[in-house]
Structures are given as structure tokens and as C-alpha cells.
N, C-alpha and C positions, 0 to 999 in steps of 0.2 A: 259474888256480886253478879247481878244479871247484866247481861248486855242489853244496852238500848239500841234498836234500829234506827237508824237515820233516814227518813224518807224525805227525799229533796223536793222543795218547794219552787217550782217554777211558774212565777207570775205571768199570767195571761191576761189578755185585754178583757176586761169586764170580770175576772175572778182569778182563781190560782188552780193548781193541777187537783187539789183535793175536791174540788167542786166543779165540776165542769158545767160550763154554760151551755145551755142549747141555743140553738140560732133559730130565730123564727122562721117558720116556713113562709114562703111567698104564697100569697094566694093564686089560685089556678086562673089561668088565662081563658078568655071568653074565646069564641071562635071568631070575632072580628078582630080580636088583637092578633090571633094567629095569622089571619089573612094580611095582615099589613106587616108583619114581621117576616113573610114568607121570601123567598129568593125568588127572583124572577127567572123564568124558565129560559134556558140558554137560546132556545129557538124562537123564542119571542122577542121581537122587537121592543127596546124600552120606547116610552113615548118619546118624541121629537119635537124640538120647539119649532113653531110655525114658521113657513119659509118667508123671506122677505118678499115684499111686491117685485115684482120685475120691473127693470128700468123704464122710464117713460120714453116713448118713440114718438109721440104726435101731439100736437096741439089742435085742437078742433077749431074750426071756424067761430064758433059761438064764443069760445074761450077767449080768442085773440081775434077779433074781425078787422079785416083788411080793407082799407079805404082807398080807393083809386083817386090821385093827385092829378088834375090837369097838366099836361106839358107847359102851358103858358104860365101857370101858377108856379110850377117847379122852376121855371128860368127866371123868375123875379121874385124868388123866396128871401127873405130878410136873413142877414148873417148871424143872429141869435138863435140859440138853441131854444128848443120848448120841450112840453111833454110827451112828444111823438118820436118815434124812430122810423127811418125812411128806407125803402129798398128800390134800387133799379133792376127793373127785370123785363122779360120778353113778355107779350100778351099771352101766349100759350102758357107759360108757368103760371102768369098771374092767375088765369082762369082755373087752374088747377088747385092753386093756393087757396083760391077763395070757395072752392067746392068741398075740397078736402080737408084743408088745414095745412099746417106747415108741420115739416118733419124735422125731429130732433136726431140728426146724425152727426155723431163727430166726426167722422171720415169724409163729410161732405157737409160742413155747416153753411147754412144762409149768412150772408152778410147783411148787416143793418147799420144804418150811419145817423147820426144828428144832422138837423137840418143844413148847417153850413157846409157840409159835406156831398149834398145832393147834388149842385151843380157841376163841381169837377168831377164826380162819378158820371153823371150823365154825359159830359163832354167826352170822357174817355171811352164810356160804350159807344158812342157815335162815331168816334174816330176808328174804333176796332171793328165795328159793326155798321155797314151801311144800310141795314135794315132800319126801316122806320115802325117796326113794331115795339119800340121801347114804351115802358110804363113805369110810372113812380108811385109807390104804394107807401101808404104809411099805416101804423100801428101804436097804440098807447104803449108808453114805456113800461109803465106799472104792471101791465099784463103779462110782461116777458121777463122782467127783472131777474127772477130766479134760474133762468136758463141762458143768461147772457155772459160772454166772456169778453174782455177787451181785445181787440186787435190791434197791436201796436203797428204793423206793417202798413195797413189801410189808413190809421190814423195820420201817420205821418205823410204818407202820400196825398190825404185829402185835405190835411191842416184842421181836422176836427175828428170828435171820437169817434170810433167804428167799433163794431162788435161782432161777434159770432153767435150765430145762435144754435146751441149745443146742450147736450146733457152734461151737467158737471157734476 
């Protein structure tokens, strides 16, 4: 009797060992596809995201116009708050602010107050400085809202809300 040779059958995906399955060849890549798959040159800088804008340091006089309030009117102001914020300052500072605008400096912020705090602030400045060059300025609160930070120390001293003008 003749001996039968046994050939093992190994099941493969999509066929068996007796009939090998040929894999389909992927189409050749075009030159555009080769460029997109290419690795960046190590000495080239990859594209970086755009830099954020620098922090704002100045508010122009057109954005927040300052108006002088006569001292006679400031001394008789009503005790109710309004849509303005007020500053007590010397005349030389006022001239600079009206021509150049307000600076947003967190190290030396400008103080602003609601109307009821103007008279106590003015009295304190007159006691500290005998100089008659004091002025009261006002500016619309809505124009400065995004740069205002509450000042609890001045608020407690003057009995009305006070703010610091600085970049937050």
C-alpha cells in the first residue's frame, strides 16, 4: 500500500495555504501626497501660533473723555450715585490726562470714585495739600468698566464705592 503524504492546511484570512491570496497593491502616491507626508526638516521651525496681543497700557482721550467739574458744583453734589465716576487730581495731572489719555498701570493705578465719595476725597486732599490746584474730573463709567477693580480701602474711608483703574 502506498503511503499518503499529508499536507497540513493552515487557514489564512481570505483563503488557505493551498491557494495563497495576493494582496492588492496600493496605488502609487502622487508628488502632492508625498509632500504632505514628508517630515519637517529638523532645522526648519514648524509654524507657530500667532502671538497674543500685548496687554493694553493706555486709554486714549477719545475713548474716555474726561470732563472738568467746577469745584463749586463738586462741593454741592447730591449724595446719590450716577452713571459717572469721579477723580480728584491736581491741574498739571489733569492737563496730561486730557491730552494724552489715561494709563493702565497695575503698579500705580488711578483712583476713581462714585459721586458720594467726591466731597470726602476733596476734603482729604485739601487737608493734605494746601495747594489750590485741585480739580474734579468725571468720566462715564460704561467707558471704563472692563478696567475697573474695586478698592475696598478707599470705599471704607469715603463711605462710597471706589475703584482702581488698572488692566485686569
